[in-house]
C-alpha positions as CSV (number, residue, x, y, z in Angstrom):
1,M,-112.5,-12.9,88.1
2,A,-111.1,-10.0,86.1
3,T,-112.9,-6.7,86.1
4,V,-114.1,-5.0,82.9
5,S,-111.2,-2.5,83.3
6,E,-108.7,-5.4,83.7
7,N,-110.1,-7.2,80.6
8,K,-109.7,-4.0,78.6
9,K,-106.1,-3.6,79.7
10,I,-105.4,-7.3,78.8
11,K,-106.9,-6.8,75.3
12,T,-104.9,-3.6,74.8
13,V,-101.7,-5.4,75.6
14,Q,-102.7,-8.4,73.4
15,F,-103.4,-6.2,70.4
16,T,-100.3,-4.0,70.7
17,V,-98.0,-6.9,71.2
18,A,-99.6,-8.8,68.3
19,Y,-99.3,-6.0,65.9
20,F,-95.6,-5.4,66.9
21,L,-94.9,-9.1,66.5
22,F,-96.7,-9.3,63.2
23,S,-94.8,-6.5,61.6
24,L,-91.5,-7.5,63.1
25,L,-91.7,-11.0,61.6
26,W,-93.1,-10.3,58.1
27,M,-90.9,-7.2,57.6
28,G,-87.9,-9.0,59.0
29,G,-88.3,-11.9,56.6
30,L,-88.9,-9.6,53.6
31,A,-86.0,-7.3,54.5
32,V,-83.6,-10.3,54.6
33,V,-84.4,-10.9,50.9
34,I,-85.3,-7.5,49.4
35,A,-82.6,-5.4,51.0
36,V,-79.6,-7.7,50.6
37,L,-80.1,-11.3,49.4
38,L,-82.2,-10.8,46.3
39,P,-80.0,-8.0,44.8
40,Q,-76.9,-10.1,45.5
41,H,-78.6,-13.3,44.2
42,L,-79.4,-11.4,41.0
43,R,-75.9,-10.2,40.6
44,E,-74.6,-13.8,40.7
45,V,-77.3,-15.2,38.4
46,V,-77.5,-12.5,35.7
47,G,-74.3,-10.5,36.3
48,V,-73.7,-7.0,37.7
49,K,-74.7,-5.1,34.6
50,N,-78.1,-6.7,34.3
51,S,-79.0,-7.0,38.0
52,T,-80.3,-3.5,38.5
53,A,-82.7,-3.6,35.5
54,I,-84.0,-7.0,36.4
55,F,-84.5,-6.0,40.1
56,G,-86.6,-3.1,38.8
57,I,-88.7,-5.6,36.7
58,F,-89.2,-7.8,39.7
59,N,-90.4,-4.7,41.6
60,A,-92.8,-3.8,38.8
61,A,-94.2,-7.3,38.6
62,S,-94.6,-7.5,42.4
63,A,-96.3,-4.1,42.4
64,V,-99.0,-5.3,40.1
65,T,-99.4,-8.5,42.0
66,S,-99.6,-6.7,45.4
67,L,-102.0,-4.1,44.1
68,L,-104.5,-6.7,43.0
69,S,-104.1,-9.2,45.8
70,N,-104.4,-6.5,48.5
71,L,-107.7,-5.2,47.1
72,I,-109.1,-8.7,46.4
73,V,-108.2,-10.2,49.8
74,G,-109.4,-7.1,51.7
75,N,-112.8,-7.4,50.0
76,L,-113.0,-11.2,50.3
77,S,-112.2,-11.0,54.0
78,D,-115.1,-8.6,54.5
79,R,-117.3,-11.2,52.9
80,T,-115.9,-14.2,54.7
81,R,-118.3,-16.0,57.1
82,S,-116.0,-18.6,58.6
83,R,-116.5,-20.0,62.1
84,F,-112.9,-18.9,62.7
85,G,-113.8,-15.3,61.9
86,Q,-113.5,-13.0,58.9
87,R,-109.8,-12.3,59.1
88,T,-108.1,-15.2,60.8
89,P,-108.2,-17.8,58.0
90,W,-106.6,-15.4,55.5
91,I,-103.8,-14.3,57.9
92,I,-102.7,-17.9,58.7
93,A,-102.9,-19.1,55.0
94,G,-101.1,-15.9,53.8
95,G,-98.1,-16.5,56.1
96,I,-97.7,-20.1,54.8
97,V,-97.9,-19.0,51.1
98,A,-95.5,-16.0,51.6
99,G,-92.9,-18.0,53.7
100,L,-92.6,-20.9,51.3
101,S,-92.5,-18.6,48.2
102,L,-89.9,-16.3,49.7
103,F,-87.6,-19.2,50.5
104,L,-87.9,-20.6,46.9
105,V,-86.7,-17.2,45.5
106,G,-83.3,-18.2,46.8
107,V,-83.4,-21.8,45.7
108,F,-84.2,-21.0,42.0
109,Q,-81.4,-20.2,39.6
110,N,-83.8,-19.2,36.8
111,V,-84.8,-15.6,36.6
112,W,-88.4,-16.4,35.5
113,L,-88.9,-18.8,38.4
114,M,-87.4,-16.4,40.9
115,G,-89.7,-13.6,39.7
116,I,-92.8,-15.9,39.8
117,S,-91.9,-17.1,43.3
118,Y,-91.3,-13.5,44.5
119,C,-94.7,-12.5,43.2
120,F,-96.4,-15.4,45.0
121,S,-94.7,-14.2,48.2
122,M,-96.3,-10.8,47.7
123,I,-99.7,-12.5,47.3
124,G,-99.2,-14.3,50.6
125,L,-98.0,-11.2,52.3
126,N,-101.0,-9.2,51.3
127,M,-103.3,-12.1,52.4
128,M,-101.9,-11.3,55.9
129,I,-101.7,-7.5,55.7
130,A,-105.1,-6.7,54.3
131,P,-107.2,-8.5,56.9
132,A,-104.8,-7.5,59.7
133,M,-105.3,-3.8,58.9
134,A,-109.0,-4.3,58.7
135,T,-108.9,-5.8,62.2
136,L,-107.4,-2.5,63.4
137,S,-110.6,-0.8,62.4
138,D,-113.0,-3.7,63.4
139,R,-111.7,-4.6,66.8
140,V,-109.1,-2.2,68.2
141,P,-110.6,0.6,70.3
142,E,-110.3,4.1,68.8
143,T,-108.4,5.4,71.9
144,I,-105.4,3.1,71.3
145,R,-105.4,3.0,67.5
146,A,-102.4,5.4,67.1
147,T,-100.5,3.5,69.8
148,T,-101.3,0.2,68.1
149,S,-100.3,1.7,64.8
150,A,-97.1,2.9,66.4
151,L,-96.3,-0.6,67.7
152,F,-96.9,-1.9,64.2
153,S,-94.6,0.8,62.8
154,A,-92.0,0.0,65.5
155,G,-92.2,-3.7,64.5
156,T,-91.7,-2.8,60.9
157,T,-88.7,-0.6,61.8
158,V,-87.1,-3.3,64.0
159,G,-87.9,-6.0,61.4
160,T,-86.3,-4.0,58.6
161,S,-83.1,-3.5,60.6
162,V,-83.0,-7.1,61.9
163,G,-83.8,-8.5,58.5
164,T,-81.1,-6.4,56.9
165,L,-78.5,-7.4,59.5
166,I,-79.4,-11.1,58.9
167,G,-79.2,-10.6,55.1
168,A,-75.8,-8.9,55.5
169,K,-74.5,-11.9,57.5
170,F,-75.6,-14.3,54.8
171,I,-74.5,-12.3,51.8
172,S,-71.8,-14.9,50.9
173,S,-73.9,-18.0,51.9
174,Q,-77.4,-17.2,50.9
175,I,-79.5,-20.3,51.3
176,P,-79.5,-20.2,55.2
177,G,-80.6,-16.6,54.9
178,F,-83.5,-17.4,52.6
179,V,-84.5,-20.2,55.0
180,T,-84.5,-17.7,57.8
181,A,-86.5,-15.3,55.8
182,G,-89.1,-17.9,54.8
183,L,-89.5,-19.0,58.5
184,M,-90.0,-15.5,59.7
185,M,-92.6,-14.7,57.1
186,G,-94.3,-18.1,57.5
187,I,-94.9,-17.9,61.3
188,A,-95.9,-14.2,61.2
189,G,-99.6,-15.0,60.7
190,I,-99.8,-17.9,63.1
191,A,-98.1,-16.0,65.9
192,T,-100.4,-13.0,65.4
193,V,-103.7,-14.8,65.7
194,I,-102.4,-16.7,68.8
195,V,-101.4,-13.5,70.6
196,W,-104.3,-11.2,69.9
197,P,-107.8,-11.8,71.4
198,K,-109.5,-14.7,69.6
199,E,-111.7,-13.5,66.8
200,S,-115.4,-14.4,67.1
201,S,-117.1,-16.6,64.6
202,A,-118.3,-14.7,61.5
203,K,-121.2,-17.1,60.9
204,T,-123.5,-14.8,63.0
205,L,-122.8,-11.8,60.8
206,P,-125.4,-10.7,58.2
207,P,-125.1,-12.7,55.0
208,V,-123.5,-11.2,52.0
209,A,-125.1,-11.0,48.6
210,T,-123.9,-13.8,46.4
211,G,-123.4,-14.0,42.6
212,V,-120.8,-12.9,40.1
213,K,-122.5,-9.5,39.6
214,E,-122.7,-8.7,43.3
215,L,-119.1,-9.8,43.8
216,F,-117.9,-7.4,41.1
217,I,-120.0,-4.6,42.5
218,S,-118.4,-5.1,45.9
219,F,-115.0,-4.2,44.5
220,R,-116.1,-0.6,43.6
221,P,-113.7,1.9,45.2
222,P,-115.3,4.5,47.5
223,L,-116.4,7.6,45.6
224,H,-119.2,9.4,47.6
225,G,-117.8,11.5,50.4
226,A,-114.3,10.0,49.8
227,R,-112.3,13.2,49.2
228,D,-110.1,12.8,52.3
229,F,-109.8,9.1,51.6
230,W,-108.1,9.7,48.3
231,L,-106.0,12.5,49.7
232,A,-104.7,10.1,52.3
233,F,-104.1,7.5,49.6
234,T,-102.0,9.9,47.4
235,G,-100.0,11.3,50.3
236,R,-99.2,7.9,51.7
237,S,-98.1,6.6,48.2
238,L,-95.8,9.6,47.6
239,L,-94.1,9.6,51.0
240,I,-93.4,5.8,51.0
241,F,-92.5,6.1,47.4
242,S,-89.8,8.6,48.2
243,Y,-88.3,6.6,51.0
244,Y,-88.1,3.3,49.1
245,M,-86.5,5.0,46.2
246,V,-83.3,5.0,48.3
247,L,-83.9,2.2,50.8
248,N,-84.3,-0.6,48.3
249,Y,-81.2,0.5,46.5
250,Q,-79.0,1.0,49.5
251,L,-76.7,-1.9,48.5
252,Y,-76.3,-0.6,45.0
253,I,-75.9,3.0,46.1
254,L,-73.0,1.9,48.4
255,L,-71.4,-0.2,45.7
256,S,-71.9,2.0,42.7
257,Y,-72.5,5.6,44.0
258,I,-70.3,5.6,47.1
259,G,-67.7,3.1,45.7
260,Q,-67.5,0.6,48.5
261,S,-66.6,-3.1,48.1
262,E,-69.1,-5.8,48.9
263,K,-67.6,-6.3,52.3
264,E,-67.5,-2.6,53.2
265,A,-71.1,-2.2,51.9
266,A,-72.3,-5.1,54.1
267,T,-70.6,-3.4,57.2
268,T,-72.2,0.0,56.3
269,I,-75.6,-1.6,55.8
270,S,-75.3,-3.3,59.3
271,V,-74.5,0.1,60.9
272,M,-77.4,1.8,59.0
273,S,-79.7,-1.0,60.2
274,I,-78.8,-0.4,63.8
275,V,-79.3,3.3,63.5
276,T,-82.6,2.9,61.8
277,M,-83.8,0.5,64.4
278,V,-82.9,2.8,67.3
279,V,-84.4,6.0,65.9
280,G,-87.3,4.1,64.5
281,L,-88.3,2.7,67.9
282,V,-88.0,6.1,69.6
283,G,-89.9,7.9,66.8
284,S,-92.7,5.3,66.5
285,L,-93.5,5.0,70.2
286,V,-93.2,8.8,71.0
287,S,-95.2,9.8,67.9
288,G,-98.0,7.3,68.4
289,G,-98.5,8.0,72.1
290,L,-98.6,11.8,71.6
291,S,-101.0,11.4,68.6
292,D,-103.5,9.4,70.8
293,K,-103.1,11.8,73.7
294,F,-103.7,15.0,71.7
295,G,-105.8,13.5,68.9
296,R,-103.7,14.9,66.1
297,R,-102.6,13.0,63.0
298,K,-101.3,15.6,60.5
299,L,-98.8,17.4,62.6
300,P,-96.5,14.4,63.0
301,V,-96.6,14.1,59.1
302,N,-95.1,17.6,58.8
303,F,-92.3,16.7,61.2
304,A,-91.7,13.4,59.5
305,T,-91.4,15.0,56.0
306,I,-88.8,17.5,57.2
307,L,-86.7,14.7,58.7
308,M,-86.9,12.7,55.5
309,V,-86.0,15.6,53.3
310,I,-82.9,16.1,55.4
311,G,-82.1,12.4,55.1
312,F,-82.3,12.6,51.3
313,L,-80.3,15.8,51.1
314,I,-77.2,14.6,53.1
315,P,-75.9,11.8,50.8
316,W,-76.8,13.9,47.7
317,I,-74.3,16.5,49.0
318,M,-71.7,14.5,50.9
319,K,-71.6,11.3,48.8
320,S,-69.9,9.1,51.5
321,A,-70.6,6.1,53.6
322,F,-71.2,8.2,56.6
323,S,-73.8,10.3,54.7
324,M,-75.7,7.1,54.1
325,I,-75.6,6.4,57.9
326,L,-77.0,9.9,58.4
327,F,-79.7,9.1,55.8
328,A,-80.6,6.0,57.9
329,G,-80.9,8.2,61.0
330,F,-82.9,11.1,59.6
331,A,-85.0,9.4,57.0
332,G,-85.5,6.4,59.2
333,L,-86.8,8.6,62.1
334,G,-89.1,10.5,59.7
335,C,-90.5,7.3,58.3
336,A,-91.1,6.0,61.8
337,V,-92.9,9.1,63.0
338,Y,-95.2,9.0,59.9
339,S,-95.9,5.3,60.1
340,A,-96.8,5.6,63.8
341,V,-99.9,7.6,63.0
342,D,-100.4,6.2,59.5
343,Q,-103.0,3.5,60.1
344,A,-104.9,5.7,62.6
345,L,-105.2,8.4,60.0
346,N,-106.3,5.9,57.4
347,I,-109.2,4.7,59.7
348,D,-110.2,8.3,60.4
349,V,-110.8,8.9,56.6
350,L,-112.7,5.8,55.9
351,P,-116.0,6.7,54.2
352,N,-117.7,3.4,55.2
353,K,-116.6,1.5,58.3
354,K,-118.6,-1.6,57.2
355,E,-116.3,-2.0,54.2
356,S,-113.1,-1.5,56.2
357,G,-111.4,-4.5,54.7
358,K,-111.9,-3.4,51.2
359,D,-111.2,0.3,51.8
360,L,-108.2,-0.3,53.9
361,G,-107.0,-2.8,51.3
362,I,-107.1,0.1,48.8
363,L,-105.2,2.3,51.2
364,N,-102.7,-0.5,51.8
365,I,-102.2,-0.5,48.0
366,A,-100.7,2.9,48.5
367,T,-98.0,1.3,50.7
368,T,-97.3,-1.4,48.2
369,L,-97.4,1.1,45.3
370,G,-94.9,3.2,47.1
371,Q,-92.6,0.4,48.1
372,T,-92.5,-1.1,44.6
373,A,-92.9,1.9,42.3
374,G,-90.2,3.9,44.1
375,P,-87.4,1.4,43.2
376,I,-88.7,1.2,39.6
377,V,-88.3,5.0,39.2
378,T,-84.9,4.7,40.8
379,S,-83.8,2.1,38.2
380,I,-85.0,4.5,35.4
381,L,-83.2,7.5,36.9
382,V,-80.0,5.6,37.4
383,G,-80.2,4.6,33.7
384,I,-80.7,8.2,32.7
385,G,-78.2,10.1,34.9
386,G,-76.9,8.0,37.8
387,Y,-77.8,8.0,41.5
388,G,-77.3,11.7,41.7
389,L,-80.8,12.1,40.3
390,V,-82.4,9.9,42.8
391,F,-82.0,12.0,46.0
392,P,-83.5,15.3,44.7
393,T,-86.4,13.4,43.1
394,A,-87.1,11.8,46.5
395,I,-87.1,15.2,48.1
396,V,-89.7,16.5,45.6
397,F,-92.1,13.5,46.2
398,S,-91.9,13.7,50.0
399,C,-92.8,17.4,49.9
400,L,-95.8,16.7,47.6
401,A,-96.9,14.0,50.0
402,M,-97.0,16.5,52.9
403,I,-99.2,18.9,50.9
404,F,-101.8,16.2,50.0
405,I,-102.1,15.0,53.6
406,Q,-102.4,18.6,54.9
407,L,-105.5,19.0,52.7
408,I,-107.4,16.4,54.6
409,R,-110.3,17.9,56.6
410,S,-111.8,15.0,58.6
411,T,-108.9,14.7,61.0
412,K,-106.6,17.2,62.7
């Protein structure tokens, strides 16, 4: 019979592997589409001139969808009293919805249907992410939260790189790529709940107040004693915002700013993906482990911001394919270092642990907001003055993010 210590180690391995696998699969599936196939699909459907603007509209629509769905699902999972647990039903269902919708984006040749399907994929994705992040607060021991967060970040990094590589391989034959993306997204939820320790039934939890009024009240954002919570929200939004200003437009930057052909751009993106994967893995694992060991969350953010600023600065000055590879190295490492402690920092600033699903859902909105609003601003800046405006703007926002996070008092 396993001892208490052995059971603890087994659960630690289960949680860390599950979070790595979860982020690897959903991020990989999403990256196949958003980094390569969706921009290229739009170029073919609406033409080169209109594709950038419509891509920005898609990001805007998905931003609103994600903001609402993350908050709603996070709160509803807190209130779920299923015999399968609070979080498990949402995670499994979300993967199915997200996977099917992401595949259909590539099938549709109508812009409206593509956009609607893409928004549904974001609903499904947030049905997985919101309860999964609440589980980090509910069930993962505090002593391994930064390490678990680091493995989640590492999975995201590897998933982004693998997904981008897959997308680049299918840039000329897109349907198989969309099938792969849908399958990766679809099995993410199922694989996760199989790997991590089985969630207990939620039927034994205290009942929640029912009624329309009580439901609406439950959506109130935290206000009392929530100063650090909102500082973390703002800092997280701005840092991710700055990174995705460039990341989501890497194909267009290589084609229009650097001047590469589609074939050359696909090769460069493949190299960038490998570089990001390597530095991301190293940054995530080292940063998360050190954060748990020394109990510090804000110091890695400083280091991450400096790396990201360097990453934005290089292509702004050099304007070459190699400068974008250097961007992948520096900015990718910075993003990985930050993401490794991100979720642990978020849990530290929660004003009410009993409402972790809702409150972490709000903090996860910061990620969605950054990922979707960043590209929107990029499309506006490109329309005003070209890609030369994007990089200095990203530098400003990343520096602002560091300032907000340093103002947090409840964690070191």
